[in-house]
C-alpha positions in Angstrom: 29.7 10.2 2.2 28.8 13.2 -0.1 25.7 12.7 -2.2 25.6 13.7 -5.9 23.9 17.1 -6.0 22.8 19.5 -8.8 23.7 23.2 -8.9 20.6 23.9 -6.8 22.0 22.0 -3.9 19.6 19.1 -4.0 20.3 15.5 -5.0 20.3 14.9 -8.7 17.4 13.4 -10.6 19.7 10.4 -11.4 20.4 9.7 -7.8 16.7 10.1 -6.8 15.7 7.7 -9.6 18.2 5.1 -8.3 16.7 5.5 -4.8 13.2 5.2 -6.0 14.0 2.1 -8.1 15.7 0.4 -5.2 12.7 1.1 -3.0 10.3 -0.3 -5.6 12.4 -3.5 -5.9 11.9 -4.1 -2.1 8.2 -4.7 -2.7 5.9 -5.3 0.3 7.3 -4.0 3.6 4.5 -5.1 5.9 4.9 -3.6 9.4 7.4 -5.5 11.5 8.4 -7.9 8.7 12.0 -8.8 7.9 11.7 -6.7 4.7 10.5 -3.8 6.7 13.2 -4.1 9.3 15.9 -4.2 6.5 14.5 -1.0 5.0 14.5 0.7 8.4 18.2 -0.2 8.9 19.0 1.1 5.4 17.2 4.4 6.0 19.0 5.0 9.3 22.3 4.4 7.7 21.5 6.7 4.8 20.3 9.5 7.0 23.7 9.4 8.8 25.5 9.5 5.5 23.3 12.5 4.5 24.7 14.5 7.4 21.8 14.1 9.9 23.1 14.3 13.5 22.3 11.8 16.2 20.3 9.2 14.2 18.7 6.6 16.4 15.8 4.1 16.5 13.1 3.5 19.1 11.3 0.2 19.4 7.5 -0.1 19.1 6.2 -3.5 20.2 3.4 -5.3 18.3 1.6 -8.6 17.7 2.5 -9.2 14.1 0.1 -11.2 11.9 1.8 -13.0 9.0 -0.1 -14.8 6.3 1.4 -18.1 5.1 -1.0 -19.4 2.6 -4.6 -18.9 1.4 -7.1 -20.3 -1.1 -10.9 -20.3 -1.9 -13.1 -22.9 -3.4 -16.8 -22.8 -4.1 -18.8 -25.8 -5.2 -15.4 -27.5 -6.0 -14.2 -24.6 -8.2 -11.0 -22.6 -7.4 -11.7 -18.9 -7.0 -9.1 -16.2 -7.8 -8.2 -14.3 -4.6 -6.7 -10.8 -4.6 -5.2 -11.1 -1.1 -6.0 -12.0 2.5 -7.6 -9.3 4.7 -4.6 -8.4 6.9 -5.0 -9.3 10.6 -8.4 -10.8 10.0 -7.8 -14.3 11.4 -6.6 -17.7 10.4 -7.7 -21.3 9.7 -6.1 -24.7 9.9 -4.5 -26.1 6.7 -7.8 -27.6 5.6 -9.6 -24.3 6.0 -13.2 -23.7 7.1 -16.2 -24.9 5.1 -19.7 -23.5 5.2 -22.6 -22.3 3.0 -22.1 -19.0 1.1 -24.3 -16.3 2.6 -24.7 -12.6 2.1 -26.1 -12.3 5.6 -24.3 -13.0 8.9 -25.0 -16.4 10.5 -23.4 -19.1 12.6 -20.9 -21.1 10.5 -21.5 -19.4 7.2 -18.9 -18.2 4.7 -20.0 -14.6 4.2 -19.8 -12.9 0.8 -20.4 -9.2 0.5 -19.8 -6.4 -2.0 -17.9 -3.3 -0.9 -18.5 -0.3 -3.2 -16.3 2.8 -3.9 -17.7 5.8 -2.1 -19.0 8.4 -4.7 -16.6 11.3 -3.8 -15.9 14.0 -6.4 -13.3 16.7 -6.8 -15.7 19.4 -5.7 -16.1 17.9 -2.2 -12.4 18.5 -1.6 -12.6 22.0 -3.1 -15.3 22.9 -0.5 -12.9 21.8 2.2 -10.1 24.1 1.0 -9.2 26.8 3.6 -9.5 29.4 0.8 -12.8 28.2 -0.7 -14.5 29.3 -2.8 -11.8 31.4 -4.4 -9.2 28.7 -4.0 -7.8 26.4 -5.3 -7.4 27.8 -8.8 -8.3 25.2 -11.5 -7.3 24.7 -15.1 -10.0 25.7 -17.7 -11.0 22.1 -18.4 -11.6 21.3 -14.7 -15.0 20.1 -13.5 -16.0 19.8 -9.8 -18.1 16.8 -10.8 -15.0 14.8 -11.8 -15.3 11.6 -9.8 -12.8 10.7 -7.1 -13.5 7.1 -6.3 -10.6 5.1 -4.7 -10.6 1.7 -3.0 -8.9 3.0 0.1 -12.0 5.1 0.8 -13.9 1.9 1.2 -12.1 0.9 4.4 -14.9 2.0 6.7 -17.4 -0.2 4.9 -14.9 -3.1 5.0 -14.6 -2.7 8.8 -18.4 -2.5 9.2 -18.9 -5.8 7.2 -16.2 -7.6 9.2 -17.8 -6.5 12.4 -21.3 -7.7 11.2 -20.0 -11.2 10.4 -17.9 -11.5 13.5 -21.0 -10.7 15.6 -23.0 -13.2 13.6 -20.6 -16.1 14.3 -19.5 -16.6 10.7 -16.7 -19.1 9.9 -15.2 -16.8 7.3 -15.8 -13.8 5.1 -15.2 -13.0 1.4 -15.1 -9.3 0.6 -15.7 -8.4 -3.1 -14.3 -5.0 -4.0 -16.0 -3.1 -6.8 -13.0 -3.3 -9.2 -11.4 -5.9 -11.5 -9.0 -8.1 -9.7 -6.2 -7.3 -12.2 -6.2 -3.6 -11.0 -5.4 -4.8 -7.5 -2.4 -7.1 -7.6 -1.8 -8.6 -4.2 -3.3 -5.4 -2.8 -3.0 -4.6 1.0 -6.5 -3.2 1.1 -7.1 -2.8 4.9 -4.3 -1.7 7.2 -5.8 -0.9 10.6 -4.0 -3.9 12.1 -7.1 -5.1 14.1 -7.0 -8.8 15.1 -10.6 -9.8 14.4 -10.6 -13.6 14.7 -12.5 -14.0 11.4 -10.5 -15.3 8.5 -11.3 -13.2 5.4 -10.2 -12.8 1.8 -10.5 -10.1 -0.9 -11.8 -11.0 -4.4 -12.5 -8.8 -7.4 -15.8 -7.7 -8.9 -16.3 -10.6 -11.3 -15.4 -13.2 -8.7 -17.7 -11.6 -6.2 -20.6 -11.5 -8.6 -20.1 -15.2 -9.3 -20.0 -16.1 -5.6 -23.1 -13.9 -4.8 -25.0 -15.8 -7.5 -24.1 -19.1 -5.8 -25.4 -18.2 -2.3 -26.2 -21.4 -0.4 -23.4 -23.4 -2.1 -20.6 -24.9 0.0 -17.4 -22.9 0.1 -14.0 -23.6 1.7 -11.9 -20.7 2.8 -8.3 -21.3 3.8 -6.1 -18.7 5.4 -3.1 -20.0 7.3 -1.4 -17.3 9.4 0.8 -16.9 12.5 1.0 -14.3 15.2 4.2 -13.3 16.9 5.3 -10.7 19.4 7.9 -8.5 17.7 9.4 -5.0 17.8 9.4 -2.6 14.9 11.1 0.8 15.0 10.8 4.5 14.5 13.9 6.4 13.2 14.8 9.9 14.6 17.5 12.3 13.8 18.4 16.0 14.4 19.6 18.8 12.2 20.6 21.5 14.6 19.2 25.0 14.3 19.7 28.3 16.1 17.2 27.4 18.9 16.0 24.3 20.7 12.6 24.6 19.0 11.9 22.1 16.3 10.1 21.6 12.9 9.3 17.9 12.3 9.5 16.3 8.8 7.9 12.9 8.8 6.8 10.0 6.7 6.2 6.3 7.3 8.6 3.4 6.3 6.1 0.5 5.8 4.1 0.0 2.6 3.4 -2.3 -0.4 5.4 -0.6 -3.2 7.6 2.2 -4.2 5.0 4.9 -4.0 3.5 3.8 -0.7 5.6 5.3 0.8 8.4 7.2 -1.0 8.2 10.0 1.6 11.3 8.7 3.3 13.3 8.8 0.1 12.3 12.5 -0.4 13.1 13.3 3.2 16.6 11.9 2.9 17.1 14.3 0.0 15.6 17.2 2.0 17.7 16.3 5.0 20.9 16.2 3.0 20.2 19.8 1.8 19.2 21.1 5.2 22.2 19.5 6.9 24.4 21.6 4.7 23.0 24.9 5.9 25.0 26.6 8.7 23.3 26.1 12.0 22.8 29.9 12.5 20.8 30.1 9.3 18.1 27.6 10.5 15.9 29.4 13.0 14.8 26.1 14.5 16.2 22.6 14.5 14.8 20.0 12.2 13.6 16.7 13.6 13.6 13.9 11.0 11.0 11.3 12.0 10.5 8.2 9.9 7.8 6.1 11.6 6.5 2.6 11.6 3.0 1.2 11.8 1.0 2.9 9.1 0.1 -0.6 7.9 -0.8 -1.9 11.4 -2.3 1.2 13.0 -4.0 -0.5 15.9 -0.9 -2.5 16.7 2.0 -0.1 16.2 1.2 3.4 14.9 4.6 5.0 15.0 3.5 8.6 15.1 1.2 7.9 18.1 4.1 6.0 19.8 6.5 8.9 19.2 4.0 11.4 20.7 3.5 9.3 23.7 7.2 8.5 24.3 8.2 12.2 23.9 5.2 13.9 25.4 7.4 15.7 28.0 10.6 16.3 26.1 10.5 16.7 22.4 6.8 17.4 21.8 6.8 20.7 23.8 9.6 21.9 21.6 7.8 21.3 18.3 6.6 24.4 16.5 5.1 22.6 13.5 5.1 19.2 11.8 5.1 18.3 8.1 4.1 14.8 6.9 4.9 13.8 3.3 3.3 10.8 1.5 3.2 9.5 -2.1 5.2 12.0 -4.1 5.4 12.2 -7.9 2.3 10.0 -8.4 1.1 9.8 -12.0 -2.6 9.3 -12.8 -3.7 5.6 -13.0 -3.0 3.7 -16.2 -5.4 3.9 -19.1 -8.4 1.6 -18.6 -8.1 1.7 -14.8 -10.5 3.3 -12.4 -9.3 6.9 -11.7 -7.6 7.4 -15.1 -8.1 10.7 -16.9 -6.9 11.3 -20.4 -6.5 15.0 -19.7 -4.6 14.5 -16.4 -0.9 13.7 -15.9 -0.7 13.6 -12.2 -2.8 12.0 -9.5 -5.2 14.2 -7.6 -3.6 15.4 -4.4 -4.0 17.8 -1.5 -2.4 19.0 1.6 -4.4 18.7 4.9 -3.4 21.4 7.4 -4.5 22.6 10.8 -6.1 26.1 11.1 -2.8 27.9 11.6 -2.4 30.6 8.9 1.4 30.3 8.6 1.0 26.6 7.9 -1.7 27.1 5.3 0.3 29.8 3.6 3.6 27.8 3.5 1.9 24.7 2.1 -0.1 26.7 -0.5 3.2 28.3 -1.6 4.9 24.9 -1.8 2.2 23.3 -3.9 2.3 26.4 -6.3 6.0 26.1 -6.6 6.1 22.3 -7.2 3.5 22.6 -10.0 2.4 18.9 -9.7 -0.9 18.7 -8.0 -3.3 21.6 -7.8 -2.7 23.9 -4.8 -5.4 22.4 -2.7 -4.9 23.1 1.0 -7.7 21.3 3.0 -9.1 21.5 6.5 -9.5 18.4 8.7 -12.9 16.8 8.0 -13.0 13.3 9.5 -14.6 13.0 13.0 -11.9 12.1 15.6 -13.2 9.0 17.4 -10.5 9.2 20.1 -12.0 12.3 21.6 -8.6 14.1 21.8 -8.7 16.4 18.8 -8.8 20.1 19.7 -11.6 20.7 17.1 -13.0 17.2 17.1 -11.7 16.5 13.7 -8.7 14.8 11.9 -7.8 13.7 8.4 -6.9 10.5 6.4 -3.1 10.6 6.5 -0.2 9.2 8.6 0.5 12.7 10.1 -3.0 13.2 11.5 -2.0 12.4 15.2 0.2 15.5 15.3 -3.1 17.3 15.4 -5.7 15.0 16.9 -3.4 13.5 19.6 -1.1 16.4 20.4 -2.7 19.6 19.0 0.3 20.6 17.0 0.3 22.9 14.0 0.6 20.4 11.2 0.4 19.7 7.4 0.1 16.4 5.6 0.6 16.2 1.8 -0.9 13.1 0.3 -2.1 11.5 -2.9 -4.1 8.3 -3.2 -4.1 6.7 -6.7 -6.0 3.4 -7.2 -2.7 1.5 -7.5 -1.5 2.9 -4.1 -2.0 -0.4 -2.2 -0.8 -2.9 -4.8 2.1 -5.1 -3.9 3.8 -4.7 -7.3 6.3 -2.5 -9.1 5.0 1.0 -9.7 8.2 3.0 -10.5 6.9 3.6 -14.0 4.0 5.5 -12.4 6.2 7.9 -10.5 7.6 11.1 -12.1 11.0 11.6 -10.5 11.4 15.1 -11.7 8.0 16.0 -10.3 8.9 14.3 -7.0 12.1 16.3 -6.9 10.2 19.6 -7.5 7.9 18.7 -4.6 10.7 17.9 -2.1 12.5 21.1 -3.0 9.2 23.1 -2.4 8.6 21.2 0.9 12.1 22.0 2.0 11.4 25.7 1.5 8.1 25.3 3.4 10.0 23.7 6.3 12.5 26.6 6.4 9.6 29.1 6.2 7.9 27.4 9.2 11.2 27.4 11.1 11.2 31.2 10.9 7.6 31.8 12.0 7.4 33.3 15.5 6.3 30.7 18.1 3.3 32.8 19.2 1.9 32.6 15.6 2.0 28.8 15.8 1.7 27.6 19.4 1.0 30.8 21.2 -2.5 29.6 22.1 -3.8 26.1 22.5 -7.3 27.3 21.8 -9.0 26.7 18.4 -10.8 29.7 17.1 -14.6 29.5 17.6 -15.2 29.8 13.8 -13.1 26.7 13.3 -14.8 24.7 16.0 -18.1 25.6 14.4 -17.0 24.3 11.1 -17.1 27.6 9.3 
């Protein structure tokens, strides 16, 4: 079925808008849920309709945790809850009762505040491969502009959960340092670790009230079930002039229409690429839409793909491109992260040290003219011990590097509303999203033409990169 295209050969703004609105209406697609499975089926069908060859799915097994009801009472008062902590644990229908405590202890209901790490724009600028000359900023830019996002608090969340598990707590309440109304049903921790400690998120005001009542009796209820299920990755080929491949990837699970609209952009990119004569694509394109971003420990689809295809597809991959959260506008007025002088959410593209990848992504960001052209090196320590340089980055595409050592790029934004299970279509600029997907298509084509030796000619990381210079 032919898709409506504009004169430039890409799908129209109107069609992309329809796709984005349909995704937003789906709401929460928790990993392995019926809603998620339905979206996977829909994407596989649409990729075939877009002209992608040999579309198929591959199962990824998981122990899926599903919340069925939750509540919180303290001293007989009902307390507003943002959402349960995914995979934390469960209680019986009458919950667990214990004294509120800010310290771990046997049988307590813990209550802790999790803060927003004090990042700023300049920290990311220092990580740019072209620093200090790049990126180029507008005249009103300040490196001191705060970049404080709730998703950056996940390490602290994990640490607090571990403390209270070790202390024998009956439950835990995590207060995030934001108003509850900025975090509608938010899916705030998505590592998919079964912890055996039922836990709930509350907002700043509710947390302050609970901390002022330490010692009072509280009842935390979190009914949930665990079931062995299968979730799926989607793969499809667009043939090129050689058997070598460039991967274009995003994830299919998420809470709203921004997290993640990468698959919608990739269908548009695939429809364009599938129309190019095979001889004009130097390498084939592997479309990879993966599961498990919202249950990383249970079913991380990128890791599953790399393990399954270690001996067949992975050796053919010249480079991989992951796309997440396109067209994101700045947070609404009055919300954390809002800027009156900023239209689009702060964004960047993480890349490996390979110069052709850095250059292609810088050019794409320049052409899209949405986020600044910030191309950033890996900076997060890789705790798996597999990364060629000991580092990785916070994005779904990071295993391409830390698990397989592949040349890779990962475009990403992270607005404060990213994890909210609510409609966000009004916060997505479709024309900007379209400019981005067109620019990233050009980047994929550019990478398909780069000689193999300039990408994977050596598995060694330059000494200057290993040294962090």
